C-alpha positions in Angstrom: 25.1 1.7 -26.7 22.2 4.1 -26.2 20.0 2.1 -28.7 20.8 -1.1 -26.9 19.9 0.4 -23.5 16.6 1.7 -24.9 15.8 -1.7 -26.3 16.4 -3.3 -22.9 14.2 -0.8 -21.2 11.3 -1.6 -23.5 11.8 -5.3 -22.9 11.8 -4.7 -19.1 8.5 -2.9 -19.4 7.0 -5.8 -21.4 8.1 -8.3 -18.7 6.5 -6.2 -15.9 3.2 -5.9 -17.8 3.1 -9.7 -18.6 3.6 -11.2 -15.2 1.5 -14.3 -14.2 0.7 -16.0 -11.0 3.0 -18.6 -9.6 3.9 -20.7 -6.6 7.1 -20.1 -4.7 9.4 -21.8 -2.3 10.8 -19.9 0.8 7.3 -19.0 2.1 5.9 -17.3 -1.0 9.3 -16.1 -2.3 11.3 -17.7 -5.0 14.6 -19.1 -3.8 16.5 -17.2 -6.5 16.1 -15.2 -9.7 17.6 -16.4 -13.0 18.8 -19.9 -14.0 22.3 -19.5 -12.5 21.2 -18.5 -9.0 18.3 -21.0 -8.9 20.6 -23.8 -10.1 22.9 -23.1 -7.2 20.2 -23.2 -4.5 19.4 -19.5 -4.7 22.8 -18.2 -3.5 24.2 -14.9 -4.8 24.6 -12.5 -2.0 28.4 -12.7 -2.2 29.3 -14.1 -5.6 26.4 -13.9 -8.2 27.4 -15.3 -11.6 25.2 -13.1 -13.8 24.0 -9.5 -13.9 20.4 -10.3 -13.0 21.5 -12.3 -10.0 23.5 -9.3 -8.8 20.7 -6.9 -9.0 18.4 -9.3 -7.2 20.7 -10.8 -4.6 23.0 -7.8 -3.7 23.3 -4.7 -5.9 26.8 -4.1 -4.6 27.9 -7.3 -6.4 27.5 -5.6 -9.7 31.1 -4.3 -9.2 32.6 -7.8 -9.0 31.9 -10.8 -11.2 32.3 -12.3 -14.6 30.1 -9.5 -16.1 32.6 -6.8 -15.1 34.0 -4.5 -16.5 31.9 -5.0 -19.6 28.1 -4.7 -20.0 25.7 -7.7 -19.7 22.1 -8.3 -20.6 20.3 -11.4 -19.1 17.0 -13.0 -19.9 15.7 -15.8 -17.7 12.5 -17.9 -17.7 11.1 -20.3 -15.2 8.4 -22.9 -15.9 7.0 -23.6 -12.5 5.0 -26.8 -11.9 3.5 -27.2 -8.5 1.4 -30.1 -7.2 -0.9 -29.4 -4.3 -3.8 -31.3 -2.7 -5.9 -30.9 0.5 -8.4 -32.8 2.7 -10.9 -32.1 5.4 -11.6 -35.0 7.7 -14.4 -35.3 10.3 -15.8 -38.3 12.1 -18.4 -38.9 9.3 -16.4 -38.2 6.2 -13.1 -37.3 4.5 -13.3 -34.8 1.6 -10.2 -34.7 -0.7 -9.3 -32.7 -3.8 -6.3 -31.9 -6.0 -5.8 -28.3 -7.0 -5.9 -27.8 -10.7 -2.5 -28.6 -12.2 -0.9 -25.6 -14.0 2.4 -24.6 -15.4 3.3 -21.0 -14.6 5.7 -19.0 -16.7 7.9 -16.6 -14.6 10.0 -14.1 -16.5 13.2 -12.3 -15.4 15.2 -9.8 -17.4 17.9 -7.3 -16.6 21.2 -5.7 -17.4 24.3 -4.2 -15.7 26.5 -1.6 -17.4 29.4 0.7 -16.4 28.7 4.4 -16.1 31.1 6.6 -18.0 33.6 5.9 -20.8 36.6 5.3 -18.6 37.6 1.6 -18.6 38.2 1.7 -14.8 35.0 3.6 -13.9 33.9 2.7 -10.3 30.2 3.2 -11.0 27.8 0.7 -12.4 24.1 0.9 -13.2 21.7 -2.1 -13.3 18.0 -2.6 -14.0 16.0 -5.7 -13.6 12.4 -6.9 -13.7 11.4 -10.3 -12.4 8.6 -12.3 -10.9 9.7 -12.8 -7.3 6.7 -14.0 -5.3 3.5 -16.0 -5.7 1.1 -18.4 -4.2 -2.3 -19.9 -5.0 -4.7 -22.9 -5.2 -7.6 -23.7 -7.4 -10.2 -26.0 -5.9 -13.1 -24.7 -7.9 -15.5 -27.4 -9.0 -14.1 -30.0 -6.6 -15.6 -31.5 -3.5 -14.0 -28.8 -1.4 -15.9 -26.2 -3.3 -19.4 -27.2 -2.0 -21.4 -24.1 -0.9 -23.8 -26.4 1.0 -21.2 -28.7 2.6 -22.5 -28.0 6.1 -26.3 -28.6 6.0 -28.2 -26.9 8.8 -31.6 -27.9 7.4 -34.4 -25.7 6.1 -32.4 -25.0 3.0 -29.6 -23.4 5.1 -26.0 -24.4 4.5 -22.4 -23.2 4.7 -19.3 -24.0 2.5 -16.6 -26.5 3.3 -13.9 -23.9 3.4 -12.7 -20.4 2.7 -9.8 -19.9 0.2 -10.9 -22.4 -2.4 -9.4 -20.1 -5.0 -6.4 -17.9 -4.3 -3.9 -16.3 -6.7 -1.1 -14.0 -5.6 1.8 -12.8 -7.8 4.3 -10.0 -7.3 6.6 -8.6 -10.0 9.5 -6.3 -9.1 11.1 -3.6 -11.1 14.5 -2.7 -9.7 16.9 0.1 -10.9 20.2 -0.3 -9.0 23.4 1.7 -8.6 26.8 0.4 -7.4 30.1 2.0 -6.5 33.5 0.2 -6.2 35.3 2.0 -3.4 38.5 0.1 -4.0 39.7 -3.4 -4.8 38.3 -4.6 -1.5 35.0 -2.9 -1.1 31.8 -2.0 -3.1 28.4 -0.7 -2.1 25.1 -0.6 -3.9 21.5 0.4 -3.7 18.4 -0.9 -5.6 15.0 0.8 -5.5 12.4 -1.9 -5.6 9.0 -1.1 -7.2 6.5 -3.9 -6.6 3.4 -4.7 -8.7 1.2 -7.1 -6.8 -1.9 -9.0 -8.1 -4.3 -10.8 -5.8 -7.5 -12.7 -6.6 -9.8 -14.5 -4.2 -12.4 -15.4 -6.8 -13.9 -11.9 -6.7 -11.7 -10.4 -9.5 -8.1 -9.4 -9.6 -7.0 -6.5 -7.4 -3.6 -4.9 -8.2 -1.5 -2.3 -6.5 2.0 -0.9 -6.1 4.5 -1.0 -3.3 8.0 0.5 -2.8 11.2 -0.3 -0.9 14.9 -0.2 -1.0 17.8 -2.8 -1.0 21.2 -1.6 0.1 24.2 -4.0 0.0 27.9 -4.2 0.5 30.7 -6.5 -0.8 34.0 -7.1 0.9 36.9 -9.1 -0.7 39.7 -9.5 1.8 41.6 -11.7 -0.7 41.1 -12.3 -4.4 39.4 -15.6 -4.0 37.0 -14.7 -1.1 33.9 -12.6 -1.3 31.7 -11.6 1.6 28.3 -10.0 1.0 25.6 -8.4 3.2 22.3 -7.0 2.0 19.0 -5.7 3.5 15.5 -5.5 1.9 13.0 -3.1 3.5 9.4 -4.1 4.0 7.1 -3.2 1.1 3.3 -3.0 1.3 0.7 -3.4 -1.4 -3.0 -2.4 -0.7 -5.4 -4.8 -2.5 -8.9 -3.4 -2.6 -12.2 -5.3 -2.7 -10.7 -8.8 -2.6 -12.9 -10.9 -0.2 -15.9 -10.5 2.1 -14.2 -11.6 5.3 -17.0 -10.7 7.7 -19.9 -11.8 5.4 -21.7 -8.4 5.5 -22.2 -8.4 1.7 -19.3 -6.0 1.0 -15.9 -6.9 -0.4 -13.1 -6.0 2.0 -9.6 -4.8 1.4 -6.4 -6.6 2.3 -2.9 -5.1 2.8 -0.1 -7.5 2.0 3.5 -6.6 2.8 6.6 -8.1 1.3 8.7 -8.8 4.4 11.9 -7.2 5.4 14.9 -9.4 4.8 18.6 -9.6 6.0 21.0 -11.8 4.1 24.7 -12.7 4.4 26.8 -14.7 1.9 30.3 -16.0 1.5 31.8 -17.3 -1.7 35.2 -18.8 -2.3 36.9 -19.7 -5.6 39.1 -22.8 -5.8 41.2 -24.3 -8.6 42.2 -20.9 -10.0 38.6 -19.9 -10.3 37.3 -23.1 -12.0 35.3 -24.0 -8.8 33.1 -21.5 -6.9 31.4 -22.5 -3.6 29.0 -20.1 -1.9 26.7 -20.3 1.1 24.0 -17.8 2.0 21.9 -17.3 5.2 18.7 -15.2 5.0 16.3 -14.0 7.7 12.7 -13.3 6.4 10.6 -11.3 8.8 7.1 -12.8 8.0 5.8 -12.2 11.5 5.8 -8.4 11.1 4.8 -8.3 7.4 1.3 -6.9 6.9 -1.2 -9.6 6.1 1.1 -12.4 6.9 1.0 -11.4 10.6 -2.8 -11.6 10.4 -2.6 -15.2 9.2 0.1 -16.0 11.8 3.2 -16.7 9.7 6.5 -17.2 11.6 9.9 -15.7 10.8 12.0 -17.9 8.5 15.7 -18.7 8.4 16.8 -19.9 5.0 20.1 -21.7 4.4 21.5 -22.2 0.9 24.6 -23.6 -0.5 25.7 -23.9 -4.2 28.6 -24.8 -6.3 29.7 -24.0 -9.9 32.5 -26.0 -11.6 34.0 -25.4 -15.1 35.6 -28.6 -16.4 36.4 -26.7 -19.6 36.5 -23.1 -20.4 33.1 -22.9 -22.1 31.1 -25.1 -19.8 29.8 -24.4 -16.2 28.1 -27.0 -14.1 26.0 -26.1 -11.1 24.4 -27.8 -8.1 22.7 -26.5 -4.9 20.6 -27.1 -1.9 18.2 -24.8 -0.1 16.3 -25.2 3.2 13.8 -22.9 4.9 11.4 -24.1 7.6 7.7 -23.8 6.8 6.6 -20.4 8.1 2.9 -21.3 8.4 2.1 -22.1 12.1 -0.1 -24.9 13.1 -3.1 -24.2 15.4 -4.0 -27.5 16.9 -7.1 -27.2 19.1 -8.8 -24.4 17.3 -12.5 -23.8 18.0 -14.4 -23.6 14.7 -17.8 -24.3 16.2 -21.0 -22.2 16.0 -23.3 -21.3 18.9 -26.4 -23.6 18.4 -28.7 -20.9 19.9 -27.5 -17.9 17.8 -25.8 -19.5 14.8 -22.9 -17.2 15.4 -19.3 -18.5 15.6 -17.9 -19.2 19.1 -14.5 -17.9 18.0 -13.4 -15.3 15.4 -10.1 -14.0 14.1 -9.7 -10.4 13.3 -8.2 -9.7 9.8 -7.4 -6.0 9.5 -10.6 -4.9 11.3 -12.9 -7.6 9.9 -13.9 -10.7 11.9 -13.6 -14.0 10.1 -15.0 -17.2 11.8 -12.2 -19.3 13.2 -13.1 -22.4 11.1 -12.9 -20.4 7.9 -9.8 -18.6 9.1 -8.0 -21.9 9.5 -9.1 -23.4 6.2 -7.9 -20.2 4.5 -4.5 -20.5 6.2 -3.9 -24.2 5.8 -5.7 -25.0 2.5 -5.9 -21.6 0.7 -2.2 -20.5 1.3 -0.1 -23.7 1.8 3.4 -22.1 1.5 5.0 -25.1 3.2 7.8 -26.7 1.2 11.1 -26.7 3.0 13.9 -28.6 1.1 15.1 -28.0 -2.4 17.8 -29.6 -4.6 18.9 -27.8 -7.7 21.0 -28.5 -10.9 22.1 -26.5 -14.0 24.6 -25.7 -16.6 25.7 -22.9 -18.9 27.5 -23.1 -22.2 29.4 -20.2 -23.8 28.5 -20.2 -27.4 30.6 -17.2 -28.4 32.5 -14.5 -26.5 29.2 -12.6 -26.2 26.5 -15.3 -26.0 25.9 -17.7 -23.1 23.0 -20.2 -22.8 21.9 -21.6 -19.5 19.5 -24.4 -18.2 18.5 -25.4 -14.7 16.2 -27.6 -12.6 14.7 -27.1 -9.2 12.9 -29.8 -7.1 11.1 -28.9 -3.9 10.4 -32.0 -1.9 6.8 -32.8 -0.8 5.8 -31.4 2.6 2.5 -31.7 4.5 0.9 -29.4 7.0 -1.9 -30.7 9.2 -3.9 -29.3 12.2 -6.8 -30.4 14.3 -9.7 -28.6 15.8 -13.5 -28.5 15.6 -15.8 -27.8 12.6 -18.9 -25.7 12.5 -20.9 -28.5 14.2 -18.4 -28.8 17.0 -17.1 -32.1 15.7 -13.4 -33.0 15.5 -11.9 -32.0 12.2 -8.5 -32.3 10.6 -7.3 -29.9 7.9 -4.4 -31.0 5.7 -2.5 -29.7 2.7 0.4 -31.3 0.8 2.7 -29.4 -1.6 5.6 -30.3 -3.9 7.2 -28.3 -6.7 9.5 -28.6 -9.6 10.7 -26.1 -12.2 12.7 -25.9 -15.3 15.0 -22.8 -15.8 16.4 -21.4 -19.0 18.5 -18.3 -19.7 20.2 -16.2 -22.4 23.1 -13.9 -21.7 24.5 -11.3 -24.1 27.7 -9.3 -23.2 28.4 -6.1 -25.0 
């Protein structure tokens, strides 16, 4: 047992060190972690179906589920394939571009084990590492990446936009502890260690953030499970990422993973062959550092998922997830320059640095288009042996567009627009020991 635990710890460290940038779905957060949760619309606060989903969704759930009372190791992978494009339209021209297509690999790995040798021990320990958040566009070399797009004459010019290249990714490392009070109640706590990487075309800046996730599970009857969990805000300080005020020095940017509150209810039908779960999650973007600077709104996320086992070895899954786009639209923004001084008529303060309003809006709308809202999900698992389970899944985020109108640097009417859709393929491996 000790050798297996050491092997898993090494694998977890490898996942944390190998994270890559990715897009996301509810704002810049993935709707779920692991193929089972993602195939069920991201649910799992009340009735996660694997150990990695329990650590991520609600650590108290480690005491209830198909992975109890044994030990379970899970590996999950997501191949994320976003499609994003943008345009800037003025009375004299429309400039469009597609962000470079990429497939991002997002790993997830974790385990849950009982503490102690007694078969009825109430304590469980879990450990997981996973990519949970990401965002980015790459318009380098396109028409939107023209440094002299606004021609003032005399060899003077200004770029079409700010945010032509953005890459954000966050990995979490989460040790968790759960205690089963009795047959009805369990409580749990995970310590979350964030490793964030941010690049605005001036080199990658990384940093760490810390937070906690307490949770509780209540099972008033055998077939019904109710879950509640809270995630504290977690802040990462990214140094020397972008020259917001154009004084020749790279500025810092603090980004805070938002606090969250989630409730879930799961019910088993047909003697456990059918599980239906619904989750409601509040994401506090408006108070998260960095996201408040770029005027993100709080988000309510609604998810529902089902798992059905037509035969003992096969589990089929389906789900739906909805979260309203958190990026506010600022119609009527003033992006013009004063013709006498060449200074912007309006600026927006970003953590003590003034960014001209036109570039502030292009950065928000084109550089960080976290705007998809509706997702449908599918998946299945097959039990190969008593110890080994293989899983597959698919997530499709429907295309959504954000558009706002204001004035450009010349004071002319301008429309900024971004369109985003996403799809991903999930796979997983489970080993029970």
